[in-house]
N, C-alpha and C positions, 0 to 999 in steps of 0.2 A: 531155945528159939533164936537167941542172939547169936549163938555159935553157928547155927544153920544159916542165918542171913549173912553172917560174915563169910562163911564158905561160899555162899551164893554169889557174892560180889567179888570174891577173891579169885577171879580168873583174869587172864591177860591175853594180850595178842589179838588174834582175829575174833575170838569168841566175844571179847568185851565190845569190840566195834559193832558186831552184829546185834548184840543186845541193845545197845543205845539206839541204833537205827530203827529196830522194831518198836522200841518204846516211843520214839518220836512219831512214827506213823500211826500208832495206836491213839495217841493223844490228838492228832489232827483229825482222825475219823470221828472220835467222840465229839470234838468241838463242832464239826460239820453237821453231824446228826442233830446235835442240840439246837443249833441255829435253825435248821430246816423245820424242826418240830415246834419251835417257839415263835416263829414269825409267820405272818400271813403270806399266802402265795403272791409273788410279785410278777408272775407271768401275765396277770390280767390287768396291767396298768391301763389298757385301753377300754376295759369293760365299763359299760354305762348302764345304769338303771334309770329309766326315764318315764315321765308322763307324756303320752302322745295322744293328740297333738299337744304341743307345749302351750298353745293359747287357743281358747275357745271363745267365740263371740257370736253375736247376732242370734241369741236364743231368747225367745220371749218368755215372760212369766207363764207358768203352767206347762211349758214345753219341756221336753227331755233331750238330753245329749249323753254320749258315752265317751269315756277315755280309756285308753289301754295303758297298762304298765308293761313296758318292754325291756328286754335285756339285749345288749349289743356286744358282740365279740367276746363272749365268755368261753372259758375252757374248763371242762371237767366239773360242770355244775351238777350237784346232787340234790340241793335243797335251797330254799330261800324263805325269808320272812321280812315283812316291812309293815309300817303304818302310814296311812295317808290322812293328813289333817285338812279340813275344809271348814268354811263358814257355815254353820248350821242354820243361820238366819237367812241365808241366801240359797243354799242348796240342800236337797234332801236325797241322800243315797238310797236308791230303791232296789238295786240289784248288784250282786257281786258274784262273779263266776270265773273260775279258771278258763282260760281260752281253749276251747275244744278244737279250734283250727278250722280252716277252709281249704279248698283245693289249692288256692294260691298261697296261703300262709298257714301251715300246720301249727297246731298248738305245741308249745315248746316241750311240755312233758306228756302231752296226750298220746295214747290213753293211759300211759304208765305213770301214775302219780298217786300220792296219798295226802289228803287234806288233814292237817292236824290243827289248823286255826283258820276260821273263816267267819269274821264278825263285823257287823255294821253297828256302830254305836252312835246313833243320831243325837242322843242327848249330849254326848261328849263331842260330837262333830269329828269323828275319826273312823277309819276302817283299819282292821287288823287282819293280816293274811299270813299264813304259814303253810308251805307245801313242800313235800320232799318225795323222792322216788322211794319205792317200797323197800323194806328191810331186806337185806340180802343182795341188793343191787350192787354190783361190783364196779360199774363204770358210770361216770358222769357224762353229761351232754355238752357238746361244743356248738358254738355258732351264735345266731341272733334269732329273736322271735318274741311273740307276745305271751306274757305270763298270765295276766288277768284282765278282764274287761269289767269296768265299773259304770253303772248307769245312774245318772242324777236327774232329779226333777228340779226345775228352777222355781223358786218361791218369791223372789223379789228382784227388782231392778237394782243391781249393785255389782260388787266384784268379790272375788275370793281367790286366795292362793291355794293351789293344790300341792300341799307340802308333804313330800316323802321324808320320813324320818325313822329312826331305829331300824335301818335297813341292814340285812345280813344275807350274804351269799356264801355257801359252803361247798367245798369239793369233797370227793370220795374219801379223802384222808382225814376229814373232819377239820380241815384248815379253813379259815375265812379267806374269801376271794376279795382282794381290794377292788374298789370300783368307784366311779364318779356318779353322783346323784344329780339328776336334772328334774326340777320341779315343774309344775304346770300352773296355768293362770286362767281364770274365767272372769269375763266381764260382759255385762249387757246394759251398762249404764248408757242411756241415750244422751247424745250431745250433738246438737245442730249448731253450726257456726256459719254466719254470713261473713264472707272474706273479702267482698268487693262490691262497691256501688259506684257506678260511673255514668255520667250523662254524656250524650253524644255531642252536645254543644254547650259552650259556656255562656253564650248570649243568644237570645231568641226574641223575635218580635212577638208581642202579645197576639195570641191566636195561632201562632206557629206550632209545629209538632217537633218533638225531640224524643229520643229513646233513652230510657234509664235501664242500664244493665246491672243485674244483681247476680252474684255468685254465691251459692249455698253449698256447704260441704258437710257430709256426715262424718264427724270426728269421734263418734261414740262407738259403742259395742253392739248395737242392734240395728236392724233395718228400721227405717223411719219414714213416716208419712206426715207431712206438715204443710202449713200454709205460709206463704211469703207475701208481704204487702210492702209497697214503696210509697213514701210520703214526701211532701215538700212543706217547709214551714219557715216562718220568720217571726218578727215581733207581733204581726197581726194574726198570723195563723200559728200560734205557739203550740197548739196541740198537734198540728200537722194535718194536711189534707191529702187524700189519696191521689197519687199520680194516675193510677188506673185501678181496675178491679184486681183484688188479690188473686194469686195463682197457687195451685196446689201441686206439691211434689209428692209422688207416690212411690213407696217401696224403694227408697234410696238406700243402697247397701253401705255398710261401713267402709270408709275410705273413698267413696265416690263423690263426685261434684255434679252440680246441676246449674246451668246458666239460664236465667230468666230475663225476658225482655218486656219492659213496660213502656207503652207509648203514651206520652204526656201531651195532651192538648191544652195549651196555655190560655185558652179563651176565658177561663174562669178566674184568672189571677187578678190582683189589684189593677185598677184602671189608671193608676198614677203614671207619671212619665217613665219611671224606672223602678223596679223592685228586684231585690236580690233574695233568693231562697236557698236554704240548705236542703239537700236531699238526703234521705236515709231510707233504710229498709229494716224490717224485723220479721222474725220467724216465730211461729207459735211454739210455746213451751210444751215439750212432750211429757207424758206421765213418767215420773221417776228421774227426769232430767235435773241435775244438780247445778251444773255450770250454765247459767242462763245469761251471763254477761255478753257472751259472743253471739247471742241470738239477735243482736241489733248491731247495725253498722251505719255509721254516719261519715260521709265523705263528700267534700266539694260543694260548690254553690253554682247556681244558674241565675243569670241576670235576665229578667224579662222586661223589655222596653216597649214603649208605644211608638217608637220611631218607625218610619216607613222604610222598608227594605230598599236597597239600591235597585236600579233597573239595568239589566244587561241587554245590550243591543250590539249587533255587528253586521258588517257587510263583507262581501268577498269579491275579488276580481281575479280573472275574468269570470263572468256570470255563468259561462258554460265551459268549464275547464276540461282539458283532455289529459289522459294519463301521461305522466312525464313532464307536465307543464307546471311551473311555479304558480301557486295560488296565494294571493295576499289577503289575509284576514285582518280587518280593521274594527276595533272595539271602541273607537273614540266617541261613538254616540252613546255609550253607557254613562250613567250618572248616578249620584247619590243625593237624595234630598237632605240627608243629615250632614253632609260634608263632602268628602272626596273619596274616589275609588283608590284603593291602595294596592290591589292586586287583580290581575286578569289571568285566569287559568283556562287553558284550552285542551279539549279532547277531540281529536280529529276523526274518530270512528274507525281508525285502522291500527289501534293499539299504540299510537304515537301521541304524546302530550307535549305541551309547550306552555310558556307563560310570557306575558307582555301585552301591552296595549295593541301593538301592531306586529303581527308575526307572519312568516311565510312558511308554506308547506307544499310538498310535492307528493302527489299520489302516484304510486307505482303501477296501479292496475285500475282498469275501468270498472266502476261499480257505483252503487248508491250509498253514500256515507251520511251518518248523523254527526254533525259537529256541535259540541256543547261548550258554551262559554259560561264560566262562573266568575262573578265579580264579588269582591269583598271591600266594604268601605271602612272608614276609620273607626267605626263602632263595632267592627267584626261582624256586621250583618252581611248576609250574602243573598245573591239571586242568580239563577241560572237560566239560560236561554239555549234552545236547540234549534238548529235548522238542518234541512236536508240538502246535501250537495251531490249533484249528479255528475259523475266524471265519465266522459265518453272515451272510447278508444281513439288513438291518434289516427288522422286521415291517412288513406293509403291510395296507391296507384295500382289498379288491377284491371286488366283486360282479359276477357274470356271468349273463346270460340264455343258457341253453344250448339251449332249444327253444321254438318258437312254431309250433303246428300247427293250422290250421282243419280241421274235419271234412268240409267241403264246398268244392268249387272253383267250383260254379255253383249259384245259387239264384234264386228269383223274389222280387220285392219282397213283403215281408210274412213271408218265411220266417225262421227262426232258425238261427244257426250257433253251434256250440260250438268254442271255441278253447282248446287246452291249452298252458300255459306252464310251463316249468321254469326255476328259478333255482338258482344254486349260490354258496356263499361260498368263494372260493378265496384269501381273505386269511388273516390271522393273528389276527383279533379277532371276537367275537360281534357280529353286525350286525342292525339292524332298519331296514326300508325299505318303500316302496310300489312297486307294479308296475302299469303301465297297458298296455292294448292299444289301439292306434290303427288307424283306417282312414283312410288319406290324412291323417294327423296329427290326426284327430279321435277322441276316446275313444269306444269302442264301448259302454262301460258305466262304472260307478264304479271307481276304483282299488281294488286289494286290498292289504292290508298283510301283510308278512312280519315276524314278531316273533322276536327272539332266535335267529337262524339261526347255529348254531355253525360253527366253522372246519371247512371241508371238507364241510359238510352240504348237502343238496339238498332242494328243496321243489317240489311240483307244484300249480299253480293252474288253475282252470277259469273261463273267461269265456264269457258268452252274449251274442251279438250279434243283436238283433232288427232286421230290415231294414224294418219297417213305415214307410211314408211316405218311404222313401229313393229318391232318383233312380236310375234304372238306370245301370249303368256298371261299370267294372273298378276295384276298390279294392285298394290295397296294405295288407297287414296286418303290423303289427310290434308287438313287445312291448318296453317300456322300463322298466328298473329305475332308481329314483332314485339319484343319486350320494350315497354316504355320506360322512360327515366324514372327511377325510384321504385320500380315494381319489384317486389320480393317474391310473391307467389306467382310462379310462371308455369306451373303444371297444367293450368287450365287454358294456357295460350295455344294448345294443340288439341285437335280433335280428329280421331280416325273416323273416316266416313264409310269404310267397308272395303270391298275388293271388287275389281272389274276384270272379267275374263275377255281378253282380246284374242279372237280366233283368226285363222288364215282365211282368205277369200276363196270360195269353192271354184274349180276349173272344170270345163266339160271334157269327157273322154270320147274317143272315136266311136265306140258302140253307141254312145248316146246320140252323136250326130247322125249316124246311120238310121237309127230308129226315128229320129226327128224328121229326116228326109222322107222316109217311107210314109210316115204319118201325113206329112204335107201332101205328098203325091196322091195318096188315097183320098184325102179330102178334096183335092182338085178334081179327081175322076168322078167322085160322087156328085160334085157340084155340076159338072158338065152333063152328066146323065140326067140329073133332075131338070136341067134347063131344056134339053131336047124333048123330054117327056111332056113338059108343059106346052111346047110349040106344037107337038103332035096332037095334043088334045084340042087345041084351038082350031086345027084344020079339019078335024073330023066333023061330018054333018050331024 
């Protein structure tokens, strides 16, 4: 044997080189195969085995919910097994089924799978599942999907980790598939927190009203219905007196907030000169609620005094302002029985505000405005007064021709036409001006003057148009009033009165004269004949 080996290795040259190359290649292949067979598949570094949804909340006791165990981005999956641990004192597993799939999400192995372990151990508080594709299957499955659906019944207000453990994913070569495990969480512990209590005023006169705003938030894991009450208290009212009737919040979902407004009428507080009260609010404790410290919120104080509120008063000039005119507002008549006024705040009714005892304001448009003055005294007591300010449009110059009427529509050359014109002062000033009547933009006569026409007054003018020497034709007739100083609207200074047809004078023709002469002669003959007949009758016996 030794001799044989010696002969085997006793070659030289190219043969020896080939031998050592083949030996090295053989060793590399053996090492590669060993490595592949001994380590899990690393192609699935992104693969995840998860509880979905990762968090479940807002499920009441005796209600049910489901979770899915899902796989994501897996390659060549042939089988799997896992256990899911939960708190048996909070949850009761009632159903466990491989996901058969839907139209939108097919089951990952459905219908081609074999169950070899499907167990609910309520006593131990865990679930054990093992499923694989049938024997003889030569290919694993790729992708993402739902493996199992688990149904739980809730038995208590509490929380539970949905803990995946002993998880295994295998490929068709019998190798484990590396993966990340993502657990789930369930909670339905109720928890109501009051996060803010705020009064609308720090000081109020006894008998006055103020608003207490309370913010409630559901920071728990279940929908909540509860009652919130707001109180005020001091050394005298150590237990606390209701600010107003309690209010109920219904079906507030986890994470939501509700703002409540309580109106406090301070008529029932101490009748002393001044009392300071702390305000607070609390919410009722829900069944199963553990953290109750945040059900109460205390914040701030309100001072109730018996001092008399200050008195706001103001005047404005001019009393009948017009748009564009500066108006002066004077609040010097305001006073405080307790001391002094320290601030004067104005709202002019046109979204403009100002402050000061005497202020000026200009309104840009004519309208009716509500002006409000709020005064504050040295005790921070306030009073407001509103007055109506009527702002008129600025005065205007405006003359209008309201009528232009010729008395004839058709005439012959040489005829006269009477044209009636009416003018009116629709402005705000007494006006003097001239009026013309035109035929095709040529005056029919001299202009007429209108002197001292009062605001709103009307005057009637008569023009005579003589058509002698005028060419026949159709003429447009219009009346025009001169523009007065300051007049901006001039479209109504002109009024068209219509059209007049001026015709040629008719002349007699020779035939007409002949017929006229014959008619006259015939009439004369007839007259003479009648005369002689009458004489003859008188002579007859």
